[in-house]
PASEBA-1860 file (N, C-alpha, C; in nm, 3 decimals):
! residues 167
1> MDRRTLLQ> 3.318/-4.177/-0.654/3.395/-4.299/-0.670/3.402/-4.330/-0.820 ~ 3.521/-4.359/-0.871/3.533/-4.390/-1.014/3.485/-4.533/-1.040 ~ 3.469/-4.564/-1.165/3.413/-4.692/-1.207/3.495/-4.809/-1.157 ~ 3.627/-4.802/-1.168/3.715/-4.912/-1.126/3.701/-4.936/-0.976 ~ 3.700/-4.830/-0.898/3.688/-4.843/-0.753/3.553/-4.903/-0.716 ~ 3.450/-4.859/-0.782/3.318/-4.912/-0.756/3.311/-5.061/-0.785 ~ 3.362/-5.103/-0.899/3.359/-5.245/-0.935/3.440/-5.329/-0.837 ~ 3.554/-5.278/-0.796/3.634/-5.351/-0.699/3.561/-5.361/-0.567
9> ALGAASLA> 3.497/-5.253/-0.527/3.423/-5.253/-0.402/3.310/-5.355/-0.404 ~ 3.256/-5.381/-0.520/3.149/-5.478/-0.534/3.202/-5.619/-0.554 ~ 3.332/-5.636/-0.548/3.390/-5.767/-0.567/3.396/-5.809/-0.713 ~ 3.395/-5.712/-0.802/3.393/-5.741/-0.945/3.520/-5.689/-1.012 ~ 3.633/-5.702/-0.946/3.757/-5.650/-1.001/3.790/-5.709/-1.137 ~ 3.748/-5.831/-1.160/3.777/-5.892/-1.289/3.698/-5.826/-1.402 ~ 3.593/-5.753/-1.369/3.513/-5.686/-1.471/3.553/-5.540/-1.489 ~ 3.656/-5.497/-1.422/3.692/-5.355/-1.421/3.725/-5.300/-1.559
17> RAPLAQAA> 3.766/-5.387/-1.652/3.797/-5.339/-1.787/3.678/-5.351/-1.882 ~ 3.567/-5.407/-1.836/3.451/-5.425/-1.923/3.384/-5.290/-1.950 ~ 3.349/-5.264/-2.075/3.284/-5.136/-2.106/3.142/-5.130/-2.050 ~ 3.105/-5.015/-1.999/2.970/-4.991/-1.954/2.905/-4.897/-2.055 ~ 2.841/-4.953/-2.153/2.780/-4.873/-2.259/2.656/-4.944/-2.310 ~ 2.572/-4.870/-2.379/2.454/-4.933/-2.438/2.498/-5.020/-2.555 ~ 2.420/-5.122/-2.583/2.449/-5.208/-2.696/2.448/-5.125/-2.824 ~ 2.537/-5.159/-2.915/2.552/-5.082/-3.039/2.424/-5.082/-3.122
25> DEVLPPAV> 2.344/-5.189/-3.112/2.223/-5.196/-3.194/2.098/-5.147/-3.121 ~ 2.113/-5.100/-2.996/1.997/-5.051/-2.921/1.959/-4.911/-2.968 ~ 1.832/-4.893/-2.992/1.781/-4.764/-3.036/1.728/-4.690/-2.915 ~ 1.771/-4.567/-2.897/1.722/-4.486/-2.787/1.588/-4.423/-2.823 ~ 1.509/-4.388/-2.723/1.384/-4.317/-2.753/1.415/-4.186/-2.826 ~ 1.325/-4.142/-2.911/1.349/-4.017/-2.984/1.372/-3.903/-2.885 ~ 1.476/-3.826/-2.908/1.510/-3.714/-2.820/1.427/-3.592/-2.855 ~ 1.393/-3.515/-2.753/1.321/-3.390/-2.774/1.402/-3.303/-2.869
33> GTALALPD> 1.335/-3.249/-2.969/1.399/-3.162/-3.067/1.439/-3.231/-3.195 ~ 1.439/-3.365/-3.196/1.479/-3.437/-3.318/1.358/-3.459/-3.408 ~ 1.386/-3.468/-3.537/1.279/-3.497/-3.634/1.233/-3.641/-3.615 ~ 1.104/-3.664/-3.631/1.049/-3.798/-3.614/0.968/-3.834/-3.738 ~ 1.022/-3.928/-3.815/0.951/-3.978/-3.933/0.839/-4.070/-3.888 ~ 0.729/-4.065/-3.958/0.614/-4.150/-3.927/0.589/-4.247/-4.041 ~ 0.546/-4.369/-4.008/0.515/-4.467/-4.112/0.368/-4.462/-4.151 ~ 0.336/-4.511/-4.267/0.198/-4.545/-4.299/0.172/-4.678/-4.229
41> APLFDGSA> 0.053/-4.695/-4.173/0.027/-4.817/-4.099/-0.121/-4.854/-4.103 ~ -0.151/-4.983/-4.127/-0.290/-5.028/-4.119/-0.331/-5.038/-3.972 ~ -0.445/-4.979/-3.938/-0.492/-4.978/-3.800/-0.587/-5.094/-3.773 ~ -0.601/-5.129/-3.647/-0.686/-5.240/-3.607/-0.831/-5.222/-3.650 ~ -0.878/-5.097/-3.659/-1.018/-5.073/-3.693/-1.045/-5.082/-3.843 ~ -0.942/-5.116/-3.922/-0.958/-5.129/-4.067/-0.921/-5.003/-4.143 ~ -0.903/-4.892/-4.076/-0.858/-4.770/-4.142/-0.705/-4.771/-4.149 ~ -0.648/-4.662/-4.193/-0.502/-4.654/-4.204/-0.451/-4.522/-4.150
49> FKASAAQG> -0.338/-4.528/-4.083/-0.267/-4.407/-4.044/-0.181/-4.367/-4.163 ~ -0.198/-4.247/-4.211/-0.122/-4.197/-4.325/-0.026/-4.088/-4.278 ~ 0.102/-4.112/-4.295/0.202/-4.015/-4.252/0.182/-3.881/-4.321 ~ 0.142/-3.881/-4.447/0.122/-3.757/-4.521/0.011/-3.672/-4.459 ~ -0.090/-3.736/-4.402/-0.201/-3.663/-4.339/-0.161/-3.605/-4.204 ~ -0.048/-3.648/-4.150/-0.002/-3.601/-4.019/0.087/-3.478/-4.029 ~ 0.120/-3.435/-4.151/0.204/-3.317/-4.166/0.136/-3.197/-4.102 ~ 0.209/-3.124/-4.019/0.155/-3.005/-3.954/0.060/-3.033/-3.840
57> QVVLVYWW> 0.048/-3.158/-3.800/-0.042/-3.198/-3.691/0.040/-3.247/-3.571 ~ -0.021/-3.240/-3.454/0.039/-3.300/-3.334/0.004/-3.448/-3.335 ~ 0.106/-3.533/-3.319/0.086/-3.678/-3.324/0.143/-3.742/-3.197 ~ 0.059/-3.818/-3.130/0.102/-3.899/-3.017/0.141/-4.036/-3.071 ~ 0.263/-4.079/-3.045/0.310/-4.212/-3.084/0.333/-4.290/-2.954 ~ 0.274/-4.409/-2.946/0.271/-4.482/-2.820/0.298/-4.630/-2.844 ~ 0.417/-4.678/-2.805/0.452/-4.820/-2.813/0.400/-4.887/-2.687 ~ 0.328/-4.999/-2.701/0.272/-5.069/-2.587/0.253/-5.217/-2.620
65> ASWCPFCG> 0.215/-5.296/-2.519/0.186/-5.438/-2.539/0.076/-5.483/-2.443 ~ 0.001/-5.583/-2.483/-0.109/-5.633/-2.401/-0.059/-5.699/-2.272 ~ 0.061/-5.751/-2.272/0.115/-5.822/-2.157/0.190/-5.731/-2.060 ~ 0.202/-5.605/-2.091/0.284/-5.511/-2.013/0.201/-5.448/-1.901 ~ 0.235/-5.471/-1.774/0.157/-5.413/-1.664/0.164/-5.260/-1.661 ~ 0.275/-5.203/-1.702/0.290/-5.057/-1.702/0.204/-4.995/-1.813 ~ 0.194/-5.065/-1.924/0.104/-5.022/-2.032/-0.040/-5.032/-1.985 ~ -0.071/-5.141/-1.915/-0.206/-5.161/-1.864/-0.248/-5.050/-1.770
73> ATNPFIQK> -0.155/-4.996/-1.694/-0.185/-4.885/-1.604/-0.199/-4.754/-1.679 ~ -0.127/-4.739/-1.790/-0.126/-4.614/-1.867/-0.240/-4.609/-1.969 ~ -0.277/-4.721/-2.027/-0.374/-4.725/-2.137/-0.507/-4.656/-2.107 ~ -0.566/-4.669/-1.987/-0.693/-4.597/-1.964/-0.677/-4.445/-1.980 ~ -0.562/-4.393/-1.941/-0.537/-4.249/-1.953/-0.514/-4.209/-2.098 ~ -0.450/-4.298/-2.174/-0.431/-4.273/-2.317/-0.567/-4.269/-2.386 ~ -0.655/-4.364/-2.352/-0.789/-4.365/-2.410/-0.866/-4.238/-2.374 ~ -0.857/-4.197/-2.249/-0.926/-4.076/-2.204/-0.873/-3.953/-2.280
81> LWDAQRPR> -0.742/-3.946/-2.298/-0.682/-3.835/-2.374/-0.733/-3.838/-2.518 ~ -0.733/-3.956/-2.579/-0.780/-3.970/-2.717/-0.924/-3.922/-2.730 ~ -1.010/-3.965/-2.640/-1.150/-3.925/-2.645/-1.166/-3.774/-2.631 ~ -1.089/-3.714/-2.541/-1.103/-3.571/-2.513/-1.037/-3.482/-2.617 ~ -0.924/-3.525/-2.673/-0.844/-3.436/-2.757/-0.854/-3.463/-2.906 ~ -0.911/-3.572/-2.945/-0.930/-3.599/-3.088/-1.008/-3.487/-3.156 ~ -1.116/-3.436/-3.093/-1.189/-3.326/-3.158/-1.105/-3.199/-3.173 ~ -1.002/-3.185/-3.093/-0.913/-3.068/-3.102/-0.799/-3.088/-3.202
89> GLLMLGLA> -0.795/-3.205/-3.267/-0.696/-3.227/-3.371/-0.583/-3.321/-3.336 ~ -0.587/-3.383/-3.217/-0.483/-3.478/-3.183/-0.489/-3.598/-3.277 ~ -0.376/-3.635/-3.334/-0.362/-3.760/-3.409/-0.285/-3.856/-3.321 ~ -0.305/-3.984/-3.344/-0.236/-4.084/-3.263/-0.201/-4.205/-3.345 ~ -0.086/-4.262/-3.312/-0.045/-4.391/-3.368/0.005/-4.477/-3.253 ~ -0.084/-4.567/-3.207/-0.042/-4.666/-3.110/0.028/-4.779/-3.186 ~ 0.132/-4.832/-3.127/0.207/-4.941/-3.189/0.216/-5.057/-3.091 ~ 0.134/-5.159/-3.114/0.132/-5.277/-3.029/0.248/-5.368/-3.066
97> VDKRIEDA> 0.335/-5.395/-2.971/0.454/-5.477/-2.998/0.434/-5.624/-2.964 ~ 0.309/-5.664/-2.940/0.279/-5.805/-2.915/0.329/-5.890/-3.032 ~ 0.373/-6.011/-3.002/0.416/-6.101/-3.109/0.299/-6.141/-3.198 ~ 0.183/-6.160/-3.137/0.064/-6.199/-3.213/-0.034/-6.081/-3.216 ~ -0.070/-6.039/-3.333/-0.162/-5.926/-3.350/-0.294/-5.953/-3.279 ~ -0.338/-6.077/-3.279/-0.466/-6.111/-3.218/-0.467/-6.084/-3.068 ~ -0.353/-6.103/-3.002/-0.347/-6.075/-2.858/-0.377/-5.927/-2.831 ~ -0.319/-5.840/-2.910/-0.340/-5.696/-2.892/-0.483/-5.657/-2.928
105> RQYMARRG> -0.535/-5.711/-3.035/-0.673/-5.680/-3.075/-0.773/-5.724/-2.968 ~ -0.755/-5.845/-2.916/-0.846/-5.895/-2.813/-0.836/-5.811/-2.685 ~ -0.716/-5.774/-2.649/-0.694/-5.689/-2.532/-0.771/-5.559/-2.545 ~ -0.760/-5.494/-2.660/-0.829/-5.366/-2.682/-0.981/-5.385/-2.682 ~ -1.028/-5.490/-2.746/-1.172/-5.515/-2.752/-1.230/-5.541/-2.613 ~ -1.160/-5.623/-2.532/-1.209/-5.654/-2.396/-1.221/-5.528/-2.310 ~ -1.134/-5.433/-2.334/-1.132/-5.312/-2.251/-1.204/-5.193/-2.314 ~ -1.251/-5.211/-2.437/-1.323/-5.103/-2.504/-1.234/-4.990/-2.552
113> YTFPTAHY> -1.105/-5.018/-2.572/-1.012/-4.915/-2.620/-1.030/-4.894/-2.769 ~ -1.031/-4.767/-2.808/-1.050/-4.732/-2.949/-0.937/-4.644/-3.002 ~ -0.836/-4.615/-2.919/-0.728/-4.530/-2.971/-0.660/-4.599/-3.088 ~ -0.624/-4.522/-3.192/-0.570/-4.580/-3.315/-0.443/-4.660/-3.290 ~ -0.448/-4.786/-3.329/-0.335/-4.876/-3.303/-0.308/-4.964/-3.423 ~ -0.181/-4.983/-3.448/-0.132/-5.075/-3.552/-0.045/-5.180/-3.485 ~ -0.031/-5.292/-3.550/0.063/-5.394/-3.503/0.202/-5.353/-3.550 ~ 0.299/-5.356/-3.459/0.435/-5.315/-3.491/0.500/-5.422/-3.579
121> TPAIERVM> 0.519/-5.388/-3.705/0.569/-5.483/-3.805/0.708/-5.442/-3.852 ~ 0.778/-5.532/-3.922/0.907/-5.494/-3.980/0.898/-5.373/-4.074 ~ 0.787/-5.360/-4.146/0.771/-5.244/-4.236/0.765/-5.114/-4.156 ~ 0.696/-5.116/-4.043/0.691/-4.997/-3.957/0.827/-4.974/-3.894 ~ 0.891/-5.080/-3.851/1.023/-5.068/-3.787/1.126/-5.004/-3.878 ~ 1.116/-5.026/-4.009/1.212/-4.964/-4.102/1.202/-4.812/-4.100 ~ 1.084/-4.760/-4.077/1.063/-4.616/-4.071/1.083/-4.564/-3.929 ~ 1.037/-4.641/-3.832/1.035/-4.597/-3.693/1.084/-4.711/-3.603
129> PRPGKAIP> 1.215/-4.722/-3.584/1.269/-4.830/-3.500/1.215/-4.823/-3.357 ~ 1.189/-4.940/-3.301/1.142/-4.946/-3.161/1.252/-4.896/-3.069 ~ 1.219/-4.802/-2.983/1.322/-4.746/-2.894/1.351/-4.836/-2.775 ~ 1.450/-4.922/-2.789/1.491/-5.008/-2.680/1.393/-5.120/-2.654 ~ 1.410/-5.186/-2.542/1.327/-5.301/-2.505/1.215/-5.260/-2.410 ~ 1.230/-5.148/-2.340/1.132/-5.106/-2.240/1.007/-5.051/-2.308 ~ 0.893/-5.079/-2.245/0.767/-5.019/-2.288/0.688/-4.989/-2.162 ~ 0.594/-4.901/-2.167/0.556/-4.822/-2.283/0.656/-4.710/-2.311
137> VTCVRGRD> 0.651/-4.664/-2.435/0.725/-4.544/-2.477/0.622/-4.450/-2.536 ~ 0.624/-4.328/-2.489/0.527/-4.227/-2.531/0.602/-4.108/-2.588 ~ 0.575/-4.075/-2.714/0.638/-3.960/-2.779/0.530/-3.872/-2.838 ~ 0.555/-3.744/-2.837/0.467/-3.650/-2.903/0.549/-3.576/-3.007 ~ 0.500/-3.582/-3.130/0.561/-3.509/-3.240/0.481/-3.381/-3.261 ~ 0.550/-3.268/-3.256/0.484/-3.139/-3.272/0.449/-3.111/-3.417 ~ 0.385/-2.999/-3.438/0.341/-2.959/-3.572/0.457/-2.943/-3.670 ~ 0.575/-2.916/-3.617/0.693/-2.898/-3.703/0.764/-3.029/-3.735
145> GRVVMSEV> 0.708/-3.143/-3.690/0.768/-3.273/-3.718/0.878/-3.313/-3.622 ~ 0.899/-3.233/-3.518/1.003/-3.263/-3.419/0.941/-3.309/-3.288 ~ 1.015/-3.393/-3.217/0.969/-3.448/-3.090/0.963/-3.335/-2.986 ~ 0.847/-3.324/-2.920/0.831/-3.225/-2.813/0.820/-3.292/-2.676 ~ 0.799/-3.424/-2.676/0.794/-3.501/-2.551/0.835/-3.643/-2.581 ~ 0.914/-3.702/-2.493/0.958/-3.839/-2.510/0.977/-3.901/-2.372 ~ 0.897/-4.002/-2.341/0.901/-4.066/-2.209/0.903/-4.217/-2.223 ~ 0.982/-4.282/-2.139/0.985/-4.427/-2.132/0.927/-4.468/-1.997
153> GQLFEEDV> 0.836/-4.564/-1.999/0.778/-4.615/-1.876/0.636/-4.567/-1.853 ~ 0.581/-4.614/-1.744/0.443/-4.583/-1.708/0.424/-4.433/-1.689 ~ 0.315/-4.383/-1.742/0.276/-4.245/-1.717/0.151/-4.246/-1.630 ~ 0.139/-4.144/-1.547/0.022/-4.128/-1.463/-0.077/-4.036/-1.532 ~ -0.199/-4.032/-1.482/-0.304/-3.956/-1.549/-0.263/-3.811/-1.573 ~ -0.204/-3.746/-1.475/-0.166/-3.606/-1.493/-0.058/-3.590/-1.600 ~ 0.029/-3.689/-1.614/0.132/-3.684/-1.719/0.067/-3.691/-1.856 ~ -0.027/-3.783/-1.872/-0.094/-3.800/-2.000/-0.179/-3.678/-2.033
161> QQIARFL> -0.247/-3.623/-1.934/-0.329/-3.503/-1.957/-0.243/-3.387/-2.008 ~ -0.120/-3.381/-1.965/-0.031/-3.271/-2.006/0.002/-3.273/-2.155 ~ -0.020/-3.385/-2.221/0.005/-3.394/-2.365/-0.082/-3.294/-2.441 ~ -0.199/-3.264/-2.388/-0.292/-3.171/-2.453/-0.231/-3.032/-2.470 ~ -0.132/-2.997/-2.391/-0.072/-2.863/-2.403/0.000/-2.842/-2.536 ~ 0.030/-2.949/-2.606/0.101/-2.936/-2.733/0.006/-2.909/-2.850 ~ -0.124/-2.918/-2.826/-0.222/-2.894/-2.933/-0.236/-2.746/-2.964
END
């Protein structure tokens, strides 16, 4: 069924000429195979993520928020991956999109999460725009600086464990 027929069938004939497209200012998640620039970022633990130190390394980039139930379901698996794969060379940059940095810090402290996380700031956004409104977003940048995995939404334990294959 074409778009016009579908809209008419739904009783929306007056909308039949309306474009069905993403907003012009919406950023899509990084596509597999594309280059992914990384920002320098101050981490919650007082250290810093340095983009220059990530050259030639596998980097997990993970946008999340303390208020997001899908992030809450995924975060334990992200922590488990971090604990298991950090010794093998996995680098990570978690990006908390909470409006208040303290909300994200308290959330991590209450749950004992230690995966490297920065507050998503305008400075970080200039280098790495947030991909859309949905979270979590999980991307893996391979050793060549290109995206090897890009997922939007909750991941299950087996999905997160599969990230180790890129090391």
